[in-house]
C-alpha positions in Angstrom: 77.0 -24.5 85.0 73.5 -25.2 83.8 70.9 -25.9 86.5 69.0 -29.1 86.2 65.2 -29.3 86.8 64.4 -29.9 90.5 67.8 -28.8 91.7 69.1 -25.8 93.6 72.1 -23.9 92.5 75.3 -25.0 94.3 76.4 -23.0 97.3 79.5 -20.9 97.3 81.5 -23.9 98.6 80.5 -26.2 95.7 78.1 -28.3 97.7 74.6 -29.0 96.4 72.3 -28.4 99.4 69.6 -30.8 97.9 66.6 -30.7 95.6 64.1 -27.9 95.9 61.3 -30.2 94.7 61.1 -33.8 95.9 60.5 -36.5 93.2 57.0 -37.4 94.5 56.0 -33.8 94.1 57.0 -33.8 90.5 54.6 -36.8 89.8 52.0 -35.6 92.3 52.7 -38.8 94.4 51.8 -41.3 91.7 53.7 -44.0 89.8 51.9 -45.1 86.7 51.6 -48.7 85.6 48.8 -48.3 82.9 50.7 -50.1 80.2 53.0 -52.2 82.4 56.4 -51.1 83.4 58.1 -48.9 80.9 61.5 -50.5 80.0 64.7 -48.7 80.7 65.7 -49.2 77.1 62.4 -47.9 75.7 63.2 -45.0 73.4 61.6 -41.6 73.5 61.3 -39.0 70.8 59.5 -35.6 70.9 56.5 -35.2 68.5 55.7 -32.0 66.6 52.9 -31.4 69.2 55.5 -31.6 72.0 57.7 -29.1 70.3 54.9 -26.6 69.7 53.5 -26.9 73.2 54.6 -23.9 75.3 53.0 -24.4 78.7 54.7 -27.4 80.3 56.2 -27.9 83.8 60.0 -27.5 83.8 60.7 -31.3 83.9 58.4 -32.0 81.0 59.9 -29.1 79.0 63.3 -30.6 79.6 62.2 -34.0 78.4 60.7 -32.4 75.2 64.0 -30.6 74.5 66.2 -33.6 75.3 64.1 -36.0 73.2 64.4 -34.1 70.0 67.1 -36.7 69.6 66.2 -40.3 70.3 67.0 -41.2 73.9 66.2 -44.1 76.2 64.4 -43.7 79.5 67.6 -44.4 81.3 69.5 -41.7 79.4 66.7 -39.1 80.1 66.8 -40.0 83.8 70.6 -39.7 83.9 70.8 -36.4 82.0 68.1 -34.8 84.1 69.4 -36.3 87.3 66.0 -37.5 88.3 64.9 -41.0 89.5 63.9 -43.4 86.7 60.4 -43.9 88.2 59.8 -40.2 87.9 60.9 -40.2 84.3 58.8 -43.3 83.5 55.7 -41.5 85.0 56.3 -38.2 83.2 57.0 -39.9 79.9 53.9 -42.1 80.1 51.8 -39.0 80.8 53.5 -37.1 77.9 52.9 -40.0 75.5 49.2 -40.1 76.5 49.1 -36.4 75.7 50.8 -36.8 72.3 53.9 -34.8 73.4 56.4 -37.7 72.9 56.4 -41.0 71.1 57.5 -44.2 72.7 59.4 -46.9 70.9 59.2 -50.0 73.1 61.2 -53.1 72.5 59.3 -56.1 71.2 59.3 -59.3 73.2 57.7 -61.5 70.5 60.8 -63.7 70.1 64.2 -64.2 71.5 65.9 -62.2 68.7 66.5 -58.5 69.3 64.5 -56.0 67.2 66.8 -54.8 64.4 65.1 -51.3 64.3 65.6 -50.9 68.0 69.3 -51.9 67.7 69.7 -49.4 64.9 68.1 -46.6 66.9 70.3 -47.4 70.0 73.4 -47.5 67.8 72.4 -44.1 66.3 71.9 -42.7 69.8 75.3 -44.0 71.0 77.1 -42.5 68.0 75.6 -39.1 68.8 76.4 -39.0 72.5 78.6 -36.1 73.4 82.2 -37.2 74.1 84.1 -35.9 77.1 87.8 -35.3 77.2 89.1 -37.1 80.2 
């Protein structure tokens, strides 16, 4: 089983003893609100600069790899098993550094943004299916 960033390997009895690194340590104790709260449905995609950058902390490297495909903030948090606030902070930092691009929903009118809906639909169609 692949180990997720910030987690220990499971013990021999199948129990996860807890995270090695606490969420506040990943963000150095800060929660960003520079551009307002980043929406859960905001979409993230890796830029060419993000792909070519080699020296990144494990969590940021995981985001770069995951977001080669368009993913929402909520999906990134779920797949990395990290709190949403940690992902919001990391993604905002990465966007400021040009490593990822944010596609935020527009709130200009009451109608949903058609481009956003198409990107979400694309993402949903490309989610891995699990045999249950």
